[in-house]
N, C-alpha and C positions, 0 to 999 in steps of 0.2 A: 836781641838790642846789639846797635852799634857800637861799635868801638870809643863814640864820642858820649856817647850814653853810656855807656859802663864807664867811664874815665870819668864824667862828670857824678858818677855814684858815688867811685872811691875817693874825691876829692869835697865831695856830701859827709860821709862816713869820717875822712881826714879833720875836718872843722868839727862833727858829732864827740871825735874822741875829746878833743879839746874842753869841748863847750857843755859838755856831763861830765869829763875827768876821768872817762874808761881808761884803761892799759886795753882789756880787750878787744875796742876799738882803734886803737893804737897799731895792734898786731895786724888785727882786719884790713889795716888801711896799705900798711908799712912793708915792704920782703922783709924780709929777717935779715939780710945782710947792710938795712938800708943803711944812710950817717943823715943822720940833726945838725948842720952846721948855719952859725951867726953866733952876731954880737946881742949878749943883751947886758948891758948898765956897763959896758965896753970892755966886758970880758970875753974874749972870745970861749966859745962854748962847743966840743963836736960832741956829738951824742950818739950811743948805743940807741937801734931801737928802744929796747930796753931800760937805757937811762932814759931817752924819753919819756915812754910810760910808768914810769916811775916816777917822776916831775909830772903829767899830767895827773896821773890818780890821787900827789898830794895835794895839789887843789881843791881843797875842802873848807866850805863846801861847794859844790861845782858851781863855775859862772852860771848854768841852768838852774841853779838854785838859789842862788842869791840874785836872780829876776832881771839876770844881766840882759840887754840886749843884743838874739844873734843877728851877725853881721860877716857877710863873707860872697863874696864877690871876685869871679874871673874875669879877671882881664884878658886873658889871652892862653888860645888850646891849638897845640899844634900835633898832627898826630904824623911821625915819620916809621911807615911800616911797625913794628912791634915794638917802638920805642913811643912817647910825648913829652911835650914839656908845658906847662901850666903855669900859668902866676896867677897869684890870687895875693887879695885885700880882705884881710882880716881885723876884726877886734876880738884881743884876750890878753885878761889881766890891766886893764885901762888903757893896752896901749894897742895901736895901728901897726900890722905888719904887712911886709908886703914881702910874700910867697914865690920862691922860685925852685916850684918841682919837676921834680924828673922821672917819668915812670917807664916800668917797661910791662909787656906784656907776656906771662908763663905760664904755661899749662893754658891757657884761655885765659887765664886773670888777671887784668890792670892790678900792680900793686907802686906804690912810690917806692925808688930806690934810692933818690935823695932830698933831702931838702935845706936849700938853702933859707933861709931869712933875715930880711932886715929890718930895726924898729923904723916905722918914720915918728912916730912920735904916740903923745898920748891920744887915744879915743874922746870922741866928744860923745 
């Protein structure tokens, strides 16, 4: 499988973790040392993977169980050796996010090492 395909699979797992409220999929998509950072309702959040896994899994019932539409669009994807930068737009919890994901290839596996998120507004 090409690096681009592996990265897209990691991005899909990332989206699925939120859509399914799955802490296990958070851990599968993110490097253990990753940081998740951005502003939510005016508050700066700086989360570890475990903080994010707890937040995601607390969203019950999950967006999938609520029948919310699944939306994730890859805006850009650039690979430089064993690093990659992916920008995605996704809907989550009634908001549209623009996420900047930095990925790292380690032990032949791509994982998200950093996530910066920006809330663009309410999802449609």
